[in-house]
C-alpha positions in Angstrom: 133.9 80.2 53.7 131.1 78.3 55.6 127.7 79.6 54.0 125.5 78.1 56.6 127.7 79.8 59.3 127.4 83.2 57.8 123.5 83.0 57.2 123.0 82.1 61.2 125.3 85.1 62.2 123.6 87.1 59.7 119.9 86.6 61.3 121.3 86.9 64.6 123.2 90.7 64.0 119.6 91.9 62.5 117.8 90.6 65.2 120.1 92.2 67.5 119.7 95.2 65.4 115.9 95.4 65.8 116.0 94.9 69.5 118.8 97.9 70.0 116.7 100.1 67.5 113.5 99.1 70.1 115.5 99.9 73.0 116.5 103.3 71.5 112.7 104.2 71.0 111.9 103.3 74.4 114.5 105.5 75.8 113.3 108.3 73.7 109.9 108.0 74.7 110.9 107.7 78.5 113.1 110.9 78.1 110.0 112.8 76.5 107.9 112.4 79.4 110.4 113.3 81.9 110.9 116.6 79.7 107.3 117.1 79.9 107.1 116.4 83.4 109.8 118.7 84.0 108.1 121.6 82.3 104.8 120.9 83.9 104.5 123.5 86.7 101.9 121.7 88.5 104.2 118.7 89.0 105.7 119.2 92.6 107.1 116.3 94.5 108.2 116.8 98.1 107.8 114.9 101.6 105.1 115.9 104.1 105.5 116.8 106.9 108.4 118.8 106.3 111.9 118.0 107.6 111.5 120.8 110.3 108.2 119.7 111.2 109.2 116.0 111.7 112.2 117.2 113.9 109.8 119.3 116.3 107.7 116.3 116.7 110.7 114.2 117.3 111.8 116.6 120.1 108.6 116.7 121.7 108.3 112.9 121.9 111.9 112.7 123.4 111.0 115.1 126.2 108.5 112.6 127.6 111.5 110.5 128.5 112.4 107.0 127.3 109.7 105.1 125.0 109.6 101.4 125.0 108.5 100.4 121.5 108.6 96.8 121.5 106.5 94.7 123.7 103.4 97.0 123.2 100.1 94.8 123.2 102.3 91.8 124.5 102.6 90.0 127.8 105.6 90.6 129.9 106.8 88.6 133.1 107.8 90.2 136.3 111.3 89.6 137.0 112.5 87.4 139.7 112.5 89.5 143.0 115.8 89.2 144.9 116.3 87.5 147.9 114.0 84.8 146.7 114.4 81.0 147.8 116.9 78.8 145.8 113.8 76.6 144.8 111.7 79.0 143.6 114.3 81.0 141.1 113.5 81.6 137.6 114.5 83.7 134.7 112.6 86.0 132.4 114.0 86.2 128.8 112.7 86.7 125.4 112.7 90.2 123.2 109.3 91.0 124.9 110.1 89.7 128.3 107.5 87.1 127.8 109.7 83.6 128.5 109.9 82.2 132.0 112.2 79.5 132.5 112.9 77.9 136.3 116.5 78.1 137.2 116.1 77.1 140.8 116.2 73.5 141.6 113.2 71.1 141.4 111.2 70.6 144.5 108.6 73.1 144.9 106.5 75.3 142.2 107.6 78.8 141.7 105.7 81.4 139.5 105.2 84.7 138.6 102.5 87.1 137.3 102.6 89.5 134.1 103.7 93.2 134.6 100.1 94.3 133.7 96.5 93.4 134.9 93.7 92.4 132.4 92.0 95.5 131.3 88.2 95.2 132.7 87.0 97.1 129.9 87.8 94.6 127.1 85.3 91.8 127.1 87.6 88.9 125.9 91.3 88.2 126.4 93.1 85.6 125.2 97.1 84.4 125.3 98.9 81.4 124.3 101.0 79.4 126.5 103.6 77.4 124.5 105.8 74.9 126.1 109.6 75.4 125.4 111.2 72.9 127.5 109.8 70.6 130.1 110.4 67.3 132.0 107.1 66.2 132.8 104.5 68.9 132.2 104.4 70.3 136.0 103.3 73.6 135.2 100.4 75.5 135.9 98.7 78.5 133.8 95.9 80.7 134.4 95.4 84.0 136.3 96.2 85.3 139.5 95.1 87.9 141.8 97.8 91.2 142.5 98.5 89.8 146.0 100.3 86.4 144.3 103.4 85.8 146.1 106.4 85.0 143.6 108.3 83.7 146.6 105.4 81.5 148.0 102.9 81.1 145.4 99.3 79.4 146.6 96.7 78.1 144.5 94.3 80.1 146.3 95.4 83.3 144.8 94.0 82.5 141.5 92.3 80.2 138.6 94.7 77.6 137.1 95.0 74.6 135.0 97.7 72.0 135.8 99.1 70.4 132.4 100.4 67.3 133.7 96.9 66.2 134.9 94.6 68.5 133.3 92.9 69.2 136.3 91.9 72.6 138.1 93.4 74.2 141.1 92.1 77.5 142.5 90.2 79.5 144.9 87.3 77.2 144.3 89.0 73.8 143.3 91.5 71.6 144.5 92.3 69.0 141.9 89.2 68.9 140.0 89.1 67.0 136.8 86.6 68.3 134.2 88.1 65.8 131.6 90.3 67.9 129.4 92.9 66.2 127.5 96.4 66.6 128.5 98.6 69.4 127.1 101.1 68.3 124.5 102.6 71.9 123.2 100.3 75.1 124.2 97.0 75.9 125.7 95.3 79.1 125.2 93.7 80.8 127.9 90.9 82.6 127.3 89.3 85.0 130.0 85.7 86.4 129.5 85.4 89.8 131.6 81.7 90.0 130.5 80.5 86.8 131.6 83.1 86.3 134.5 84.4 82.8 132.7 87.9 81.1 132.1 88.2 78.7 129.2 91.3 76.6 128.0 91.9 75.5 124.5 94.1 72.9 124.6 96.3 72.1 121.3 93.8 73.9 119.2 90.9 71.7 120.9 88.4 74.1 122.2 86.8 72.9 125.2 83.9 74.0 127.8 84.2 76.5 130.5 86.8 75.8 133.3 85.7 78.4 135.6 82.7 80.5 136.0 81.8 83.4 138.5 85.5 84.4 138.7 85.9 88.0 140.8 86.5 90.7 138.4 86.2 93.5 141.1 89.8 93.3 141.7 92.9 93.2 139.2 93.8 89.8 137.6 97.1 88.9 135.9 98.2 86.3 133.7 100.2 83.6 135.6 102.6 81.0 135.2 104.1 78.4 138.1 106.6 76.0 137.1 108.1 73.0 139.2 110.8 71.2 137.3 114.5 72.9 136.9 114.7 74.2 133.4 111.2 74.0 132.2 110.6 76.9 130.4 107.4 78.7 128.4 106.8 81.3 126.5 103.5 83.6 126.7 102.1 84.9 123.1 99.0 87.5 122.8 96.4 86.0 120.2 
């Protein structure tokens, strides 16, 4: 018989027995703690609120009608209205209805505003416009008033940055260049309701204020206007 082989295996068996003995001690210790907890009358684990209470709350919530949880605190685009001209048709998609894609033919600008106006009680509003697909960045982003016509968008209904040339088109300006760099991927729109200003932050580059003295006495809506077919952008709260 090979004695070296026996010695090695004997050491292994001894170590295995020690491990098993330690495990048994740990198990006994845990069992003792469990028994002690069961005997302790002050130990009382339960759900709160109780199930019946939760069911009552749930029924009250349902009584208010359909509740849309997703999209809270996000920007949602208005759907394309029926009867819109072929050149201005677009599709709204995304989990929160925050993606707009021009489905109509190229040849004229098509745009939409978001469902909700900017809250005038909030001092600073910020949202990001991320380019998902574009032919040549003929895209305008900014804000528009509630009389913005989806079937015939006009520059004089709001305040915009034209991404292709980084120029301003609005109620005040028509192609004003304030030396902003061209947008490659995304632009953040910042509306200061207190100071009545609009700033555009291009690809993380914080630039000077683009618009001043914007009218906040009437509702303003985040707005996107597209030109080329299949151009697509996403609006993200930030």
